[in-house]
C-alpha positions in Angstrom: 6.1 16.0 -1.8 5.0 16.3 -5.2 7.9 16.9 -7.8 8.5 13.4 -8.0 5.0 12.0 -8.9 3.4 15.0 -10.5 5.3 14.3 -13.9 5.1 10.7 -14.6 3.6 7.5 -13.4 5.1 6.3 -10.1 7.5 3.5 -10.5 6.9 2.3 -7.3 3.3 1.7 -8.5 4.4 0.0 -11.5 6.5 -2.6 -9.4 3.8 -3.2 -6.9 1.5 -4.0 -9.9 4.0 -6.3 -11.3 4.9 -8.0 -8.2 0.9 -8.6 -7.4 0.4 -10.0 -10.8 3.4 -12.3 -10.6 2.3 -13.4 -7.1 -1.3 -14.3 -8.8 0.3 -16.6 -11.3 2.4 -18.4 -8.5 2.0 -22.1 -7.8 3.7 -22.1 -4.3 0.9 -21.5 -1.7 2.6 -19.2 0.6 3.4 -16.8 -2.5 0.2 -16.9 -4.2 -2.3 -13.9 -3.8 -5.7 -13.0 -5.3 -5.1 -9.9 -7.3 -6.3 -11.0 -10.7 -6.8 -7.4 -11.8 -3.0 -6.7 -11.8 -2.5 -9.9 -14.0 -4.8 -8.2 -16.5 -3.0 -4.7 -16.1 0.5 -5.6 -16.6 1.4 -4.7 -20.3 1.5 -7.8 -22.8 5.2 -8.1 -23.0 5.7 -8.1 -19.2 3.3 -11.1 -18.9 5.7 -13.8 -19.5 7.8 -12.3 -16.8 4.8 -13.0 -14.3 3.5 -16.4 -15.7 6.4 -18.8 -16.5 7.6 -20.0 -13.0 11.5 -20.0 -14.1 11.5 -16.7 -15.8 9.7 -15.1 -12.8 11.9 -16.5 -10.0 15.2 -15.6 -12.3 13.4 -11.9 -12.9 12.5 -11.3 -9.2 15.9 -12.5 -8.1 18.0 -10.2 -10.1 15.7 -7.3 -10.2 14.2 -7.0 -7.0 15.9 -6.2 -3.6 16.1 -9.0 -1.4 12.9 -9.8 0.4 10.9 -7.0 -1.1 8.6 -9.4 -3.3 7.9 -11.4 -0.3 7.1 -8.0 1.7 4.7 -6.9 -1.1 2.8 -10.3 -1.0 2.6 -10.2 2.6 1.5 -6.4 2.8 -1.1 -7.2 0.1 -2.6 -10.2 1.9 -2.6 -8.4 5.1 -4.4 -5.0 3.6 -6.7 -7.5 1.6 -8.1 -9.0 5.0 -8.2 -5.5 6.7 -10.3 -4.3 3.8 -12.8 -7.0 3.7 -13.0 -6.8 7.6 -13.8 -3.4 7.4 -16.3 -3.8 4.6 -18.0 -6.8 6.8 -18.2 -4.3 10.0 -20.1 -1.8 8.0 -17.2 0.9 7.7 -19.2 3.7 5.7 -16.1 4.9 3.8 -12.6 3.8 2.8 -10.0 6.5 1.6 -6.7 5.0 -0.3 -4.0 7.4 -0.2 -1.6 7.3 -3.2 -3.7 4.4 -4.4 -1.4 3.5 -7.5 -2.8 0.7 -9.3 -4.9 -0.8 -6.5 -7.8 -2.8 -7.4 -9.6 -3.5 -4.1 -12.8 -1.5 -4.9 -13.1 -3.9 -7.7 -12.0 -7.1 -6.4 -14.4 -6.7 -3.5 -17.0 -5.0 -4.9 -19.7 -7.9 -4.2 -19.0 -7.4 -0.3 -18.9 -3.5 -0.7 -22.5 -2.8 -0.5 -23.3 0.7 0.6 -19.6 1.5 1.4 -18.1 4.4 -0.7 -14.6 4.1 -1.6 -12.1 6.8 -2.2 -8.8 6.6 -4.3 -6.6 9.9 -3.9 -3.6 10.1 -6.2 -2.0 12.5 -8.6 -3.5 13.0 -12.1 -0.6 11.1 -14.0 -0.8 8.0 -12.4 -4.6 7.9 -11.8 -4.9 8.8 -15.6 -2.5 5.7 -16.3 -4.8 3.3 -14.4 -8.1 4.6 -16.0 -6.6 3.9 -19.3 -5.5 0.6 -19.0 -8.8 -0.3 -17.1 -10.4 1.1 -20.5 -8.0 -0.9 -22.7 -8.5 -4.1 -20.6 -12.2 -3.7 -20.2 -12.2 -3.6 -16.5 -15.6 -2.1 -15.1 -15.1 0.2 -12.2 -18.2 -0.3 -9.6 -20.3 3.1 -8.9 -19.2 3.3 -5.5 -15.5 4.2 -6.3 -14.6 7.8 -6.3 -11.2 8.9 -8.1 -10.0 11.7 -6.5 -7.0 13.3 -8.7 -5.0 15.9 -7.1 -2.0 18.3 -8.0 -0.5 18.4 -4.5 1.6 21.9 -5.5 -1.7 23.5 -6.2 -4.8 21.8 -4.2 -5.0 21.0 -0.6 -6.0 17.4 0.3 -8.6 18.6 2.5 -10.2 20.6 0.0 -10.3 17.8 -2.7 -11.9 15.4 -0.3 -14.6 17.7 0.6 -15.3 18.5 -3.1 -15.3 14.8 -3.7 -17.9 14.1 -1.3 -15.9 12.5 1.7 -17.6 13.3 4.8 -16.3 13.9 8.2 -17.4 12.0 11.3 -18.0 8.8 9.6 -16.8 5.3 10.6 -13.7 5.2 7.9 -10.6 3.0 7.1 -7.9 5.1 5.8 -4.9 3.1 3.7 -1.6 4.2 3.3 0.3 1.5 1.6 3.9 2.0 0.3 3.2 5.6 0.9 4.7 7.3 4.2 8.3 6.5 3.4 8.4 8.7 0.2 6.6 11.5 2.0 8.9 14.5 3.8 7.8 14.4 7.4 5.7 17.7 7.2 3.6 15.9 4.6 3.0 12.8 6.6 2.1 14.9 9.7 -0.2 16.8 7.4 -1.9 13.6 5.9 -2.2 12.2 9.8 -3.9 15.4 10.7 -6.2 15.2 7.9 -7.1 11.7 8.8 -7.6 13.0 12.4 -9.9 15.6 11.4 -12.2 13.3 9.1 -12.2 10.1 11.3 -15.4 9.3 12.9 -15.5 7.0 15.9 -14.4 3.7 15.3 -12.2 4.6 12.4 -9.2 2.9 11.5 -5.8 3.3 9.8 -3.7 0.6 7.8 -0.2 1.7 6.8 3.5 0.7 6.3 6.5 2.7 7.3 10.2 1.9 7.3 12.6 2.4 10.4 14.1 5.7 10.9 17.5 3.8 11.2 16.9 3.0 7.4 17.4 6.6 6.7 20.4 6.9 8.6 22.0 3.9 6.5 22.8 1.6 9.6 22.4 -1.6 7.6 20.6 -3.4 10.7 18.2 -5.4 8.4 17.8 -8.2 6.0 17.8 -6.5 2.6 18.3 -2.7 3.8 21.4 -2.1 1.7 19.9 -3.4 -1.6 16.8 -1.6 -1.1 18.4 1.5 -0.5 20.3 1.5 -3.4 17.4 0.5 -5.6 15.2 3.3 -4.6 17.6 5.9 -5.2 18.2 4.5 -8.7 14.6 5.1 -9.9 14.9 8.7 -8.3 12.3 7.8 -5.4 14.2 7.6 -2.3 12.9 7.5 1.0 12.9 10.4 3.3 10.3 9.5 6.2 10.8 6.9 8.9 9.8 6.1 12.4 12.1 5.1 15.3 11.7 1.4 16.3 9.6 1.0 19.5 8.1 4.4 18.9 5.0 3.6 16.8 2.4 4.4 19.3 4.3 7.6 20.5 3.9 8.8 17.0 0.2 7.8 16.6 -0.9 9.2 19.8 -0.5 12.7 18.3 -3.3 11.9 15.9 -5.6 10.0 18.4 -4.8 6.6 17.3 -3.1 3.6 18.9 -1.9 0.6 17.4 -3.9 -2.7 17.5 -1.5 -4.7 15.1 2.1 -4.2 14.6 4.1 -7.0 12.4 7.8 -6.5 11.7 9.4 -8.7 9.1 9.5 -11.7 11.5 6.0 -11.4 12.1 5.2 -11.4 8.3 7.3 -14.6 7.9 5.9 -16.5 10.8 2.1 -15.3 9.3 2.5 -15.7 5.5 5.6 -18.0 4.8 5.4 -20.8 7.1 4.7 -24.1 5.4 3.1 -27.2 6.9 6.2 -28.3 8.7 6.6 -24.9 10.1 9.5 -24.0 8.3 9.8 -20.6 6.8 10.1 -20.7 3.0 10.4 -16.9 2.3 12.4 -14.2 3.9 10.7 -10.6 4.2 12.8 -7.4 3.6 13.4 -6.3 7.3 13.1 -2.5 6.5 9.4 -2.3 7.0 6.9 -3.0 9.1 2.7 -3.1 9.0 0.3 -1.4 11.3 -3.4 -1.5 12.0 -4.5 1.5 14.2 -7.4 2.1 15.8 -9.1 5.6 17.0 -8.3 6.1 20.6 -11.3 6.2 23.1 -10.4 9.0 25.4 
């Protein structure tokens, strides 16, 4: 679980930050999202690639797997909404696993009130984020707690306890762009930790890939292109869930899906124009899930 990410900043986190920054500069309504912090964090030499429309579109076309830019935009908007709803509902804690360059604690700090937001990540990526914040003059809110972890030497449960994350509180857990990179035993460990820390009414928001993608069955739009790209940056996918078995997976940890969106659902929700025409195709390998703690 740890070797890939312990020694260098995650390329996946970097590309997600770039995609969010590019999306923030979009003039197409369906493509525009609100992550203004990512637009600040991208290096100066990258900014023209995000801001100049023709340059941005050509770069994304040639260097991104098919439909993954659209997927990241849809995922960002979806999780932004879940994050804000959670704050409005008075959740006491939010924990973001593998936070990368996430900026929700900053972007939504005015409505966070007493909610504590925890970000868990490896030191090399977390330190890179802190340094960029410092360089760009981005101030982090007092309710944000950064938790560095060395997965080879430290347990997630121990680090959460040491950092003040409490059990039995109504909490939101976010795993964005993470599960597919973890070995099955690591995914099981994380979801068991979530189960152990969840108070009544807790919620999980995460994405996953179909298990068939790992078998290279090439059933979905952009699948072959996506697998080639993640392997090229040495961040290969190793975990997936069989199509139609999401609640079977979640039930082992005391949760059930209340929202499950595949690529077609995401296109309908986020890339429909005023005439009902789909203006952007979403990479078909991923699904987005909101799961609620089961009431037994």
